[in-house]
Structure formats: C-alpha cells, structure tokens
C-alpha positions as CSV (number, residue, x, y, z in Angstrom):
1,M,0.0,0.0,0.0
2,D,2.9,2.4,0.7
3,E,4.1,1.9,-2.8
4,I,0.7,2.9,-4.2
5,K,0.7,6.0,-2.0
6,Q,4.2,6.9,-3.3
7,D,3.0,6.5,-6.9
8,I,0.0,8.8,-6.2
9,L,2.2,11.5,-4.6
10,G,4.8,11.1,-7.4
11,F,2.1,11.6,-10.0
12,L,0.8,14.7,-8.3
13,Q,4.2,16.2,-7.8
14,N,5.6,15.3,-11.3
15,N,2.5,16.7,-13.0
16,S,2.5,20.1,-11.2
17,F,-0.6,19.4,-9.1
18,M,1.5,20.0,-6.0
19,D,5.2,20.7,-5.2
20,S,7.4,18.6,-2.9
21,S,7.0,21.1,0.0
22,T,3.2,20.7,0.1
23,Q,2.2,19.0,3.3
24,L,-0.7,16.6,2.6
25,G,-2.0,14.0,5.1
26,D,-3.2,10.6,3.8
27,D,-6.8,11.6,4.6
28,D,-6.7,15.2,3.5
29,S,-9.1,16.2,0.7
30,L,-7.3,16.7,-2.6
31,T,-10.1,18.9,-3.9
32,M,-10.6,21.0,-0.8
33,N,-6.8,21.7,-0.7
34,G,-6.8,22.8,-4.3
35,I,-4.5,19.9,-5.4
36,I,-6.7,18.4,-8.1
37,D,-9.8,19.5,-10.0
38,S,-12.1,17.7,-12.4
39,I,-9.7,18.0,-15.4
40,G,-6.8,16.9,-13.2
41,L,-8.9,14.0,-12.0
42,I,-9.4,12.7,-15.6
43,E,-5.6,12.8,-16.1
44,F,-5.1,11.1,-12.8
45,L,-7.6,8.3,-13.6
46,D,-5.8,7.7,-16.9
47,F,-2.6,7.3,-15.0
48,I,-4.0,4.9,-12.5
49,S,-5.7,2.8,-15.2
50,E,-2.4,2.5,-17.2
51,K,-0.1,2.1,-14.2
52,Y,-2.1,-0.7,-12.6
53,S,-3.8,-2.2,-15.7
54,I,-7.2,-1.7,-14.2
55,D,-10.6,-0.4,-15.3
56,I,-12.3,1.9,-12.9
57,P,-16.1,1.3,-12.8
58,E,-18.2,4.5,-12.9
59,D,-19.9,3.6,-9.6
60,M,-16.5,3.7,-7.9
61,L,-15.9,7.3,-8.9
62,T,-17.0,8.8,-5.6
63,P,-15.4,11.4,-3.3
64,E,-14.8,8.6,-0.7
65,N,-12.7,6.7,-3.2
66,F,-10.9,9.5,-5.1
67,D,-10.5,12.6,-2.8
68,S,-7.7,11.4,-0.5
69,I,-4.5,9.5,-0.8
70,N,-5.9,6.7,1.5
71,G,-9.2,6.5,-0.5
72,I,-7.4,6.2,-3.8
73,A,-4.9,3.7,-2.5
74,N,-7.7,1.6,-1.0
75,T,-9.7,1.7,-4.2
76,I,-6.7,0.6,-6.3
77,Q,-6.0,-2.2,-3.8
78,K,-9.6,-3.5,-4.3
79,L,-9.4,-3.3,-8.1
80,I,-6.1,-5.1,-8.5
81,K,-7.1,-8.1,-6.5
C-alpha cells in the first residue's frame, strides 16, 4: 500500500498538481486543498488505469474513493485483487 501512496504522490508532484514542499496527510481532501480539479482527475484516472492495468467502474468514482490518498490507495487495492 505504501508503494501505491508513493505512486500517487509522485504523479501529483511530477505533473505540477503540488510541489514537494506541500504537506498533505493521507486523509486530506485533494479537492478542498486545491490539489486536483475535475480536469486533473481525468488525467489522474488515466494514469491509474495504465499504471495498474485496471478499469475503474463509474460507480466507484466517488469522493470517498478519489478525494484522498488513502481513499485512492484503498480503491486501487480493491481493483487489482
């Protein structure tokens, strides 16, 4: 799970969504903290789908699943099993 979290943070930092000095807790909201918006989320979902060779069902595209590092990592874990 830590590797997934590092992949998520790496994507956000490498694609200018946040810089390395940004302090973000695993349960902090990515949207409320201005890290990601709807366009950024589309790019991010493409990254996740390609990186982990998974399809993300529409019913899983909820704030609970995709608005925090923990939510995203848990969702990826469920989909790759």
